[in-house]
C-alpha positions in Angstrom: 162.4 63.9 214.1 162.3 63.0 210.4 165.5 61.1 210.7 163.8 58.8 213.2 161.2 57.7 210.8 161.9 54.4 209.3 160.1 53.1 206.2 160.4 49.3 206.4 159.2 48.4 203.0 156.6 49.3 200.4 155.0 46.8 198.0 153.3 47.5 194.8 149.5 48.1 194.6 147.3 45.7 192.8 143.7 44.5 192.5 142.4 47.3 194.6 144.5 46.6 197.7 148.1 45.7 198.5 149.1 42.3 199.8 151.6 43.5 202.4 151.1 46.5 204.7 153.2 49.7 204.6 155.3 49.9 207.7 156.7 53.0 209.6 158.4 53.3 212.9 158.3 56.3 215.2 159.1 57.0 218.9 156.2 57.6 221.2 155.1 61.1 222.4 155.9 62.7 219.0 154.6 66.3 218.9 151.3 66.9 217.0 152.0 67.6 213.4 155.2 65.6 213.2 155.6 63.8 209.9 155.7 60.0 209.9 156.3 59.5 206.2 155.1 60.4 202.8 152.2 58.1 202.5 151.1 59.3 199.1 154.6 58.7 197.6 154.8 55.3 199.2 151.4 54.4 197.6 152.5 55.6 194.2 150.2 58.6 194.1 151.3 62.0 192.9 150.5 65.2 194.7 148.2 66.3 191.8 146.0 63.1 192.3 145.4 63.8 196.0 142.3 66.0 195.8 140.5 63.5 193.4 141.6 60.3 195.3 140.6 61.7 198.7 143.4 59.9 200.6 142.5 59.3 204.2 143.3 57.0 207.1 141.0 55.2 209.6 143.1 56.0 212.7 142.0 59.6 212.9 142.7 59.8 216.6 146.4 59.4 216.0 147.2 60.3 212.4 146.1 62.4 209.5 147.1 62.9 205.9 148.3 66.2 204.5 146.2 67.2 201.5 149.0 69.2 200.1 152.0 66.9 200.4 150.5 63.5 201.2 152.6 63.2 204.4 151.3 61.0 207.2 151.2 63.4 210.2 150.8 62.8 213.9 147.4 64.2 215.0 147.1 63.1 218.6 149.1 62.0 221.6 150.8 58.6 221.1 151.4 57.0 224.4 152.9 53.6 224.0 152.1 52.5 227.5 148.4 53.5 227.0 148.2 51.8 223.7 150.1 48.6 224.2 150.7 48.3 228.0 153.5 45.9 228.8 153.8 44.3 225.4 157.3 44.1 224.1 156.3 45.2 220.6 153.8 47.9 220.0 152.3 49.0 216.7 149.3 50.8 215.4 147.5 49.1 212.5 145.1 51.0 210.4 143.9 51.4 206.8 144.3 54.1 204.3 141.5 54.5 201.8 141.5 56.1 198.3 138.6 56.8 196.0 138.0 57.0 192.3 138.7 54.0 192.2 138.3 52.9 195.8 141.3 51.1 197.2 142.4 50.0 200.6 146.0 50.0 201.9 147.1 48.6 205.3 149.5 50.7 207.3 151.5 49.6 210.4 153.2 52.2 212.5 155.6 50.7 215.1 155.7 52.7 218.3 159.2 52.8 219.9 159.4 53.1 223.6 161.2 56.1 225.2 162.1 56.4 228.9 159.3 58.6 229.9 158.2 56.6 232.9 160.2 56.2 236.2 159.8 53.1 238.4 157.3 53.5 241.2 156.3 51.5 244.3 152.7 50.9 245.2 153.2 51.8 248.8 155.1 54.7 250.4 156.8 52.4 252.8 157.5 48.7 253.6 157.0 47.5 257.1 158.6 44.2 258.2 158.8 42.3 261.5 161.8 40.0 262.1 162.3 37.7 264.9 165.6 38.2 266.6 166.2 34.5 266.3 166.3 34.7 262.6 169.4 33.2 261.3 171.6 34.9 258.8 170.7 34.0 255.2 167.0 34.3 255.7 165.4 36.1 252.8 162.5 38.5 252.9 160.9 39.2 249.5 159.9 42.9 249.2 157.2 44.5 247.1 158.5 45.2 243.7 158.4 48.5 241.9 156.5 48.9 238.6 157.8 50.6 235.4 155.5 51.2 232.5 158.3 51.3 230.0 159.6 48.1 228.3 162.8 46.8 227.0 165.9 48.7 228.0 163.8 51.4 229.6 162.1 49.0 232.0 163.0 48.3 235.6 166.6 46.9 235.8 167.8 46.9 239.4 167.3 47.7 243.1 169.7 49.2 245.6 169.6 49.3 249.4 171.0 52.0 251.5 174.2 50.9 253.3 173.7 49.0 256.6 175.5 46.2 258.5 172.6 43.6 258.8 171.0 43.4 255.4 171.9 43.0 251.8 169.7 43.2 248.7 169.5 41.0 245.6 167.3 41.4 242.5 165.2 38.4 241.5 163.2 37.8 238.4 159.7 36.2 238.5 158.5 33.7 235.8 156.7 36.4 234.0 159.9 38.5 233.7 159.2 41.0 236.5 162.1 41.9 238.7 161.5 42.1 242.5 163.9 42.8 245.4 164.8 40.3 248.1 166.2 41.4 251.4 168.9 39.0 252.8 169.7 38.9 256.5 173.5 39.1 256.7 174.0 38.8 260.5 171.9 38.1 263.6 169.6 40.6 265.0 169.7 41.6 268.6 166.4 43.2 269.6 167.9 44.3 272.9 170.6 46.1 271.0 168.4 47.5 268.2 164.7 46.9 268.1 164.1 48.4 264.6 166.0 49.2 261.4 165.3 51.9 258.7 166.4 51.2 255.2 165.9 53.0 251.8 165.1 50.9 248.8 165.8 52.4 245.4 164.6 51.1 242.0 166.4 52.0 238.7 165.4 51.5 235.1 167.7 51.0 232.1 167.1 54.3 230.4 169.7 56.8 229.4 169.7 58.7 231.7 168.1 56.1 234.1 165.1 57.1 236.2 164.6 55.9 239.7 162.2 55.7 242.6 162.6 55.0 246.3 160.6 53.7 249.2 161.2 53.3 253.0 161.7 50.0 254.7 160.9 49.8 258.4 162.0 46.6 260.1 160.7 45.8 263.6 162.6 43.1 265.5 160.3 40.7 267.5 160.8 38.0 269.8 161.9 34.6 268.6 159.7 32.5 266.4 162.2 30.4 264.7 160.2 28.6 262.0 158.7 30.3 259.0 155.9 29.0 256.9 156.9 27.1 253.7 154.7 26.7 250.5 154.4 23.4 248.8 155.1 25.1 245.5 156.9 28.3 244.6 154.6 28.8 241.6 151.0 27.6 241.2 149.4 27.4 237.7 145.8 27.1 236.6 143.7 27.6 233.4 140.3 29.1 233.2 137.8 29.7 230.3 136.5 33.2 230.1 133.0 33.8 231.2 133.5 31.2 234.0 130.7 31.8 236.6 131.4 33.7 239.8 132.4 31.6 242.8 134.1 28.9 240.7 137.0 27.3 242.6 140.4 28.0 240.9 143.1 26.4 243.1 144.3 26.2 246.6 147.7 27.3 247.9 149.2 25.4 250.9 151.9 26.4 253.3 153.2 24.6 256.5 154.9 25.9 259.7 156.8 23.7 262.1 156.0 25.9 265.0 153.1 25.2 267.2 150.3 27.0 268.6 150.0 30.6 267.6 153.3 30.6 265.8 152.2 27.7 263.7 148.8 29.1 262.6 149.1 30.3 259.0 146.9 32.8 257.3 146.9 33.6 253.6 146.6 36.9 251.8 147.3 38.4 248.4 150.4 40.5 248.2 149.8 44.1 247.2 149.3 44.2 243.4 147.0 45.8 240.8 143.6 46.5 242.3 141.9 44.8 239.4 143.4 41.5 240.5 141.7 41.6 243.9 138.4 42.4 242.2 138.6 39.3 239.9 139.7 36.7 242.4 139.2 36.1 246.1 141.5 34.2 248.6 140.2 32.4 251.7 142.6 33.5 254.4 142.3 30.3 256.4 142.3 27.7 253.6 144.2 29.3 250.8 141.4 28.6 248.3 141.2 31.0 245.4 137.8 31.5 243.7 136.5 33.7 241.0 135.1 36.9 242.2 134.6 38.8 239.0 134.1 38.5 235.2 136.9 36.9 233.2 137.3 38.4 229.7 140.0 37.0 227.5 139.8 40.1 225.3 140.6 42.4 228.2 143.3 40.2 229.9 144.5 36.8 229.0 146.7 36.0 232.0 146.8 36.8 235.7 149.9 36.6 238.0 148.9 36.6 241.7 151.3 36.9 244.7 150.2 35.0 247.8 151.7 35.4 251.3 151.5 32.9 254.1 152.0 34.2 257.6 152.3 32.2 260.8 151.2 33.4 264.2 154.4 35.1 264.7 156.3 37.2 262.3 157.4 34.6 259.8 156.0 34.7 256.2 156.4 32.8 253.0 155.5 33.8 249.5 154.4 32.1 246.3 153.1 33.0 242.9 149.9 31.9 241.3 149.7 32.0 237.4 146.2 31.8 235.9 145.8 31.5 232.1 142.5 32.7 230.6 141.3 30.6 227.7 139.4 32.2 224.9 135.7 31.4 224.3 133.7 32.2 221.2 131.7 34.8 223.0 131.9 37.8 220.7 129.8 38.1 217.6 131.4 39.5 214.5 130.9 43.3 213.9 130.1 44.7 210.5 131.0 48.3 209.8 130.3 50.3 206.6 133.3 52.3 205.6 131.4 53.7 202.6 127.9 53.2 201.3 125.8 54.6 198.5 122.1 53.7 198.9 121.0 55.4 195.6 122.0 53.3 192.6 120.8 54.0 189.0 119.2 51.1 187.3 121.6 51.3 184.3 124.7 50.9 186.5 127.3 48.7 184.9 128.2 45.3 186.4 130.9 45.5 189.0 130.0 48.9 190.3 130.9 49.2 194.0 128.0 50.1 196.3 129.6 49.7 199.7 132.9 49.1 201.4 132.5 46.8 204.5 134.8 46.0 207.4 134.2 43.0 209.7 135.8 42.5 213.1 135.7 39.8 215.8 137.3 40.4 219.2 137.9 36.7 219.7 141.2 35.1 218.7 142.3 32.1 216.6 139.5 30.4 214.8 137.0 32.2 216.9 138.1 35.5 215.3 138.1 34.4 211.7 135.0 35.8 209.9 133.3 35.2 206.6 130.5 37.2 205.1 127.7 36.5 202.6 124.4 38.0 201.4 121.1 36.5 200.0 121.7 34.6 196.8 118.6 36.0 195.0 119.9 39.5 195.1 121.7 41.1 192.1 124.7 41.9 194.3 127.6 40.0 195.6 130.3 40.4 198.2 133.9 40.4 197.0 136.7 40.0 199.7 139.4 42.5 199.1 141.9 42.1 201.9 142.1 41.5 205.7 138.5 41.6 206.9 137.4 43.9 204.1 134.6 43.3 201.5 133.1 45.1 198.6 129.4 45.0 197.8 129.2 45.2 194.0 126.5 44.8 191.3 126.4 41.3 190.0 123.4 41.3 187.6 121.5 43.9 185.6 119.1 46.1 187.6 115.6 46.9 186.6 113.7 49.5 188.7 110.4 48.6 187.1 110.7 45.1 188.4 112.2 45.9 191.8 112.6 49.4 193.1 114.6 48.6 196.2 116.5 45.8 197.7 116.9 44.9 201.4 120.4 43.5 201.7 121.2 41.4 204.7 124.9 41.0 205.3 125.6 38.0 207.5 129.0 37.8 209.2 129.9 34.3 210.7 133.0 33.4 212.7 134.6 29.9 212.7 134.1 29.2 216.4 132.4 26.1 217.7 129.6 26.8 217.9 129.9 29.6 215.5 128.4 33.0 216.1 127.0 35.4 213.5 125.5 38.8 213.2 123.3 40.4 210.5 123.3 43.9 209.3 120.5 45.1 207.0 120.7 48.0 204.6 118.3 49.2 201.9 119.5 49.9 198.4 117.2 52.2 196.4 117.2 51.8 192.6 116.8 55.1 190.8 114.9 55.4 187.6 116.3 56.0 184.1 114.2 56.4 180.9 114.6 52.9 179.6 111.0 52.0 178.8 109.0 53.3 175.9 105.2 53.8 176.3 103.1 50.8 175.4 99.5 51.1 174.1 96.9 48.9 175.7 95.7 47.7 172.3 97.7 46.7 169.2 95.3 48.7 167.1 92.1 50.6 167.4 88.9 50.2 165.4 86.4 53.0 166.0 82.8 53.1 164.7 81.2 56.5 164.5 77.7 57.2 163.2 77.5 59.9 160.7 76.0 63.3 161.6 77.8 63.2 164.9 77.9 66.4 166.9 81.2 68.3 166.3 83.5 68.2 169.3 82.2 64.9 170.6 84.5 62.3 172.0 84.7 59.2 169.7 87.2 57.1 171.6 90.2 57.2 173.9 93.6 55.7 173.5 95.7 54.8 176.5 99.4 53.9 176.8 101.3 53.2 180.0 105.0 53.7 180.8 106.4 52.0 183.9 109.1 54.7 184.4 108.8 57.3 187.1 108.3 61.0 187.0 108.7 62.7 183.7 110.1 59.4 182.3 106.7 57.9 182.7 104.6 60.9 181.7 102.9 60.2 178.4 101.5 62.7 175.9 99.5 61.8 172.8 99.5 63.2 169.3 98.4 62.4 165.7 101.5 62.0 163.5 100.0 60.5 160.3 96.7 60.0 158.4 95.4 59.0 155.0 93.5 62.3 155.0 94.9 65.5 153.5 97.3 66.9 156.1 95.7 70.3 155.8 92.2 68.9 156.4 93.3 66.5 159.2 92.9 69.1 161.9 89.3 69.8 160.8 88.4 66.1 161.1 89.8 64.8 164.4 92.0 65.9 167.3 93.5 64.2 170.4 93.9 65.5 173.9 97.7 65.2 174.5 97.2 64.4 178.2 94.2 62.1 178.3 94.4 60.5 174.9 90.7 61.3 174.2 90.0 61.5 170.4 87.5 64.2 169.4 85.6 64.6 166.2 86.1 68.2 165.0 83.2 68.1 162.5 80.1 66.1 161.7 81.1 63.1 159.5 79.1 62.2 156.3 79.0 58.6 155.4 78.2 59.4 151.8 81.4 61.5 151.5 83.8 59.7 153.8 83.4 56.0 154.7 86.6 55.5 156.7 90.0 57.0 157.4 93.2 55.9 159.0 95.1 57.6 161.8 98.5 57.0 163.3 98.8 58.1 166.9 101.9 58.4 169.0 102.5 58.2 172.7 105.7 59.9 173.8 107.2 60.2 177.3 109.0 63.2 178.7 112.3 61.5 179.4 115.6 62.5 177.9 116.0 61.2 175.3 112.3 60.8 174.9 110.9 57.4 173.9 107.7 56.8 171.9 105.3 54.2 170.5 102.8 54.4 167.6 99.5 52.8 167.1 97.1 52.7 164.1 93.5 53.7 164.4 90.8 53.1 161.8 87.7 55.2 162.0 84.6 53.7 160.3 81.8 56.2 159.6 78.5 54.4 159.9 75.5 55.2 157.8 72.3 56.8 158.9 69.1 57.1 156.9 69.6 60.8 156.0 69.1 60.6 152.3 65.7 60.1 150.7 65.4 58.1 147.5 65.8 60.0 144.3 63.8 59.1 141.2 65.9 59.0 138.1 63.0 57.9 135.8 60.5 59.2 135.1 61.5 62.8 135.4 60.1 66.1 134.4 61.6 67.8 131.4 63.4 71.0 131.9 60.3 72.9 130.9 58.3 71.2 133.5 56.3 68.9 131.2 55.8 65.3 132.1 56.8 62.3 129.9 54.3 59.7 128.9 54.7 56.1 127.9 52.9 54.4 125.1 51.4 51.0 125.6 50.3 48.9 122.6 46.6 48.2 122.7 47.2 44.5 122.2 49.6 44.3 125.1 49.0 41.0 126.9 49.1 40.6 130.7 52.7 40.8 132.0 53.8 43.2 129.3 56.6 45.5 130.6 55.2 48.9 130.3 57.9 51.0 131.9 60.1 50.9 135.0 60.5 53.3 137.8 64.3 53.9 138.4 65.4 55.3 141.7 68.6 55.5 143.7 69.5 56.2 147.4 72.8 57.7 148.4 72.7 55.8 151.7 74.1 52.3 152.2 72.9 48.9 153.2 69.4 48.5 154.5 68.9 52.3 154.3 69.3 52.1 150.5 67.1 49.0 150.0 64.2 50.5 148.0 60.6 49.3 147.7 58.0 50.6 145.2 54.3 51.1 146.1 51.3 52.4 144.1 49.7 55.3 145.9 47.1 56.2 143.3 46.0 54.7 140.0 43.3 55.5 137.5 42.4 51.9 137.2 44.0 49.9 140.1 43.5 46.5 138.5 45.0 47.3 135.1 48.7 47.5 136.1 51.0 45.8 138.6 54.1 47.2 140.2 57.2 45.1 141.2 57.9 45.7 144.9 61.6 45.6 144.5 62.1 46.0 140.8 59.8 49.0 140.1 58.7 47.4 136.9 55.2 48.4 135.7 53.5 45.6 133.9 50.0 45.1 132.5 47.9 43.0 134.9 45.3 42.2 132.3 44.4 43.1 128.7 43.0 46.5 127.9 39.2 46.4 127.8 36.8 48.3 125.6 35.6 50.3 128.5 39.1 51.1 129.8 40.3 54.6 129.3 43.3 55.0 126.9 45.0 57.4 129.2 46.1 56.1 132.6 47.9 57.8 135.5 49.9 56.0 138.3 51.4 57.7 141.4 54.3 55.6 142.7 56.0 56.0 146.1 59.6 54.8 146.5 60.6 54.1 150.1 63.9 53.1 151.5 64.5 50.5 154.3 65.7 53.0 157.0 64.1 53.6 160.3 62.2 55.8 160.0 61.9 55.3 156.2 62.3 58.1 153.7 60.3 58.2 150.5 59.9 60.0 147.1 57.1 59.9 144.6 56.9 59.7 140.8 53.9 60.1 138.4 53.5 57.9 135.4 51.4 58.9 132.4 50.5 55.9 130.3 48.6 56.0 126.9 47.3 53.0 125.1 48.1 53.5 121.4 49.7 51.7 118.5 51.3 54.8 116.9 52.1 58.4 117.5 49.3 59.4 115.1 46.8 57.8 117.4 48.3 59.6 120.4 48.1 63.1 118.9 44.3 63.4 118.6 44.1 62.1 122.2 46.5 64.7 123.3 44.3 67.4 121.6 41.4 66.2 123.7 43.6 66.0 126.8 41.4 66.8 129.8 44.4 67.5 131.7 45.0 71.2 132.4 47.2 72.9 129.9 50.8 73.2 130.7 52.0 76.8 130.9 55.2 75.7 129.3 53.6 74.0 126.3 55.0 76.6 123.9 58.5 75.9 125.1 57.9 72.2 124.7 56.8 72.6 121.2 60.0 74.5 120.3 62.0 71.8 122.0 60.4 69.1 119.8 61.1 71.1 116.7 64.7 71.6 117.7 65.0 67.9 118.4 63.7 67.1 114.9 66.2 69.5 113.3 69.0 68.0 115.3 68.0 64.5 114.2 68.0 65.6 110.5 71.4 67.2 110.9 72.7 64.0 112.5 71.3 61.9 109.7 73.0 64.1 107.1 76.3 63.8 109.1 76.0 60.0 109.1 75.4 60.0 105.3 78.4 62.2 104.8 80.5 60.0 107.0 79.5 56.9 105.1 80.2 58.6 101.8 83.7 59.5 102.9 84.3 56.1 104.2 83.2 54.4 101.0 85.3 56.7 98.9 88.4 55.8 100.9 87.7 52.1 101.1 89.3 49.7 98.5 87.6 46.6 99.8 84.3 45.5 98.2 83.3 44.2 101.6 82.8 47.8 102.7 79.6 47.9 100.5 78.3 44.7 102.1 76.2 46.7 104.6 74.1 48.1 101.7 73.0 44.7 100.5 69.2 44.6 100.1 67.3 43.4 103.1 69.9 44.5 105.6 69.1 47.3 108.0 72.6 48.0 109.4 75.8 46.2 110.3 78.2 46.7 113.1 81.5 45.3 113.9 83.9 45.8 116.7 86.5 48.4 115.9 89.4 49.3 118.2 89.2 53.1 118.4 92.4 54.9 117.6 92.2 57.3 120.5 91.5 56.1 124.0 90.7 58.1 127.1 89.4 57.4 130.5 85.8 58.1 131.3 84.0 57.2 128.0 81.8 54.2 127.1 83.8 51.6 125.1 81.7 51.5 121.9 82.4 52.5 118.2 80.0 51.8 115.4 79.9 51.4 111.7 76.5 52.6 110.6 74.6 51.6 107.4 71.4 53.0 106.2 69.0 50.4 104.8 67.1 51.1 101.5 63.9 50.7 103.4 60.7 52.4 103.3 60.5 55.6 105.2 57.4 54.5 106.8 59.4 52.0 108.7 61.8 52.9 111.4 64.6 55.1 110.2 67.1 53.1 112.2 66.3 49.6 113.4 69.3 48.6 115.5 69.3 44.8 115.5 72.6 44.2 117.3 75.2 46.1 119.2 78.5 44.4 119.5 80.8 45.2 122.4 84.1 46.9 121.8 87.2 44.7 122.1 88.6 46.1 125.4 92.2 47.4 125.1 94.8 46.3 127.7 94.4 47.3 131.3 90.7 48.2 130.7 91.6 51.5 129.0 88.4 52.5 127.2 88.1 54.9 124.3 86.3 58.1 123.4 84.8 57.3 120.1 81.4 57.8 118.4 78.5 57.1 120.7 74.9 56.7 119.8 71.9 57.4 122.0 68.6 56.2 120.6 65.3 57.4 121.7 61.9 58.3 120.3 59.7 56.5 117.8 59.8 55.6 114.1 58.9 59.0 112.9 61.4 60.9 114.9 64.6 59.0 115.6 67.0 60.8 117.8 70.6 60.0 117.0 73.9 61.7 118.1 77.2 61.1 116.5 80.7 62.4 117.3 83.5 62.2 115.0 86.2 59.6 116.0 88.9 62.2 115.3 87.6 64.3 118.2 87.9 62.8 121.6 85.9 63.9 124.6 88.2 64.9 127.5 88.1 62.6 130.5 85.8 63.7 133.2 87.7 63.4 136.4 84.9 64.9 138.6 83.0 61.8 139.2 85.6 59.3 140.4 84.9 57.4 143.5 86.9 55.2 145.9 86.9 51.5 145.7 86.3 51.4 149.5 82.9 53.1 149.1 80.1 50.6 149.2 76.9 50.9 147.1 73.3 50.8 148.2 70.6 48.9 146.4 67.9 50.5 144.3 65.3 48.2 143.0 67.6 45.2 143.4 66.2 41.8 143.9 69.2 40.9 146.1 69.8 43.4 148.8 73.1 41.8 149.7 75.1 42.8 146.6 78.3 44.5 147.4 80.6 46.8 145.5 81.5 50.5 145.3 79.1 53.2 144.4 79.6 57.0 143.9 79.3 58.8 147.2 77.7 62.0 146.0 74.7 63.1 144.0 76.7 64.2 141.0 78.6 61.0 140.6 75.4 59.0 141.1 73.7 60.9 138.2 76.7 60.5 136.0 76.9 56.7 136.5 73.1 56.4 136.0 73.5 58.4 132.8 76.1 55.9 131.6 73.8 53.0 132.3 70.9 54.7 130.5 73.2 55.5 127.5 74.4 52.0 127.3 70.8 50.8 127.6 69.7 52.9 124.6 72.3 51.2 122.5 70.6 47.9 123.2 67.2 49.2 122.0 66.2 45.7 120.9 66.7 44.4 124.4 69.2 41.7 123.3 72.5 43.4 123.5 75.0 43.3 126.3 76.4 46.4 127.8 79.8 46.5 126.0 83.3 47.2 127.1 84.1 43.7 128.1 81.8 41.1 129.7 79.8 42.6 132.4 81.9 45.8 132.8 79.5 48.3 131.2 82.6 50.3 130.4 83.1 51.3 134.0 86.5 49.7 134.6 88.4 52.5 132.9 86.6 55.0 135.1 86.7 53.2 138.4 89.7 50.9 138.1 90.4 47.5 136.7 88.7 45.7 139.6 85.4 47.6 139.2 83.0 45.4 137.2 79.3 44.9 137.4 79.7 42.7 140.3 80.7 45.7 142.3 77.6 47.7 141.2 74.0 46.9 142.2 72.1 45.6 139.2 70.5 48.8 138.1 70.0 47.5 134.6 66.8 45.9 135.7 65.7 49.4 136.6 66.5 50.7 133.1 63.5 50.8 130.8 64.3 50.8 127.1 61.7 52.9 125.3 59.9 51.1 122.5 60.7 47.7 123.9 59.2 45.4 126.5 62.8 44.2 127.5 64.8 45.1 130.5 68.6 45.0 130.7 70.1 42.0 132.5 73.5 40.5 133.0 73.1 37.9 130.3 73.3 39.1 126.7 70.2 38.4 124.7 67.9 37.9 127.7 64.5 39.0 126.7 61.2 39.6 128.3 59.6 36.8 126.4 56.9 39.0 125.0 57.1 40.2 121.4 56.5 44.0 121.1 53.5 45.1 119.3 53.8 46.8 115.9 54.7 50.3 116.3 55.9 49.7 119.8 59.3 51.3 119.2 59.5 54.7 120.6 56.5 54.9 122.9 57.9 57.7 125.0 56.7 61.2 124.2 56.1 64.5 125.9 52.6 65.3 126.7 51.1 68.7 125.6 49.1 70.3 122.9 52.2 71.5 121.1 52.9 68.0 119.9 49.5 67.9 118.2 50.5 71.0 116.2 
């Protein structure tokens, strides 16, 4: 059968479809499995591509594609008469579809007719009545035979069995059908022969031809010599489909010259298809044809009716009625999805095909032309591919977080008037991909936590959101960076990876840690995972958990108390001493106030509420005791306040010699450590003598090496000592920036051994690098000067144990202004060290007129705490520093004095109390 397959032509493929269909031609009734042609080869596909391209055809009832060879095979019975009826040309049109990429190809298979149907008559016999008066030449149309085949295999001719009265001719109707016509050749004689029996045979044009026969029975009646005659041989009419039932179509008319019964005419349809009689009805008396059924252009577009007119006798006449059915736009377009994917990833590229759509309209002409469109606001569009096919493709970027699904309405509209349309709705679901990183709800976090918090308590919660779905939107939290030591970080804070709650792992101490910085990360579970970071600053708030600490006065290591000497001639307002205290807390919790709890004579002294300065309230009277005792309480500003106490022992005397007899008569209970105090005093005196010898030796060596006469200027008569700024040769961090040239005055030993009139500040080296050089601490009275001196060739190593951060803020202690800001050591040891530096600097300004060197207002602290650390960063503790032997306090301005001249012998009024000093 392969040699009967004809491949008409094949055109190249382009743009997803071919512009011309692929044509094949086969005879009908091919056996199942018979090849039609190699479709894959004609489409340009190799056999190896077939599994991946999934080549298939839409006419699955008739054809299939071999997966191995790509041949188009017959898969069902192909009956041309059933498929195309009486059409002269018959073809099956269908589409072949390939995937990856998706393409459509149109295929037309022409069905060739074979002579598989013999002509057949509707009735088994034909009965006729003929009047014996009928004249030769009268024609009697007979019922035609029907042959389902077309072309050369259709009905070709009729034959009549041999007889002497009749002959047969083959006629052709306007629609091409052939029908037989019986011709009377000679007069009939009823008396001789009342009936005739003939055999009518119909032949088709096949090779070999097929035939069918029917019997003709002719009854000869009495004379009725006029037959009816129609006014037209063919009647024509046009009707629109869907015309209502009962509508008049036309009326056929026949006349008969006979009279009476022989002239009465009745009408009837000739035997034809049963469907015709169901659609139309004929009035037998009037010949009016009306609609009796539904007219559908899509089922049948033309009707050919045969009408017979019979008189009262045996005469008949025949005519044909041709009715054309006009198309109405009565069929809405149909939308069929050939392929559809309702799950589309949101990162699909533009142009991705979502669905393949076929549209169809049963109407013809303009009524059958269809266009499709969808809503404009959707990120999709329809692309026409070929004959009634469209692709639904992605036209804009998809974002599931904005729209998770789309309801696509495909509207198909024909071009009829009025036009008809149909809508088909489908839902396209957008699947999620991990394209969104978590987003924190705040740009940064600032957390305030009071110190002494319970360990394990929640301090805050961070929250981030991710609009993705499933694991793509599941967020976990972690700490990725901090300004704390990485090893110590876990002991400070932790974060719950699921909830984002931040926990304190330990109790915070404001005095040790004021604040710290964290960097937290929110990370989703997508692949690859996306993350976002946020910074968190934790501020540790202060609580009043540290009581004030008294720096002066303090007990000696042996437990003995210090006493202060007050000149007997001290006037009211004379600065006796000063209580110095510090508080490790900050802010209001470190704002100290001073109160007198007990006093030997309450009206003799006054105490500054904020300064802690003890001044004489009035002059000493004759009846006043020379020994006074004050119990001072130092309270902070916290709630509740914390406090500390200090005891001041004050003695009115002009010299130590006056004090010693009083000490011998001391009514106070003897100190069990007095012996130890005595030895300490002796040791202090020996140290002072050694220091004096060292100074003399140093001056001698300096004078021996000096070639300038100016070096002896300090020994001029009348001068006590001279000092000039010297840049020390060796500098190190952590020392006070002073160096001195000392000169001993040729002065009476009854006067002060060293009367320091002026202390000049060191010229600060670049970048506030301060130097380890000789330092002098002065204390005591005239008789027992205490001086320490270190050689400039030996430098003290820097002390790195009492550094503190610039971010730490100081508290106030005895400050008049509680709003001063700056940094302050955040532990007890650092506080004491800084206080010791202040006191050491204060001792160098024994006359109350010197500034604390190392640069203006720096007190030598910039080298220890950085170039930005100056006195403006430290509370003004100089007003809390009492300089023994002077009525001055240290202030910011150099040379600021108390305004009261010290009494004679007022230098060095600070001594230990105890009987050992009398000895």
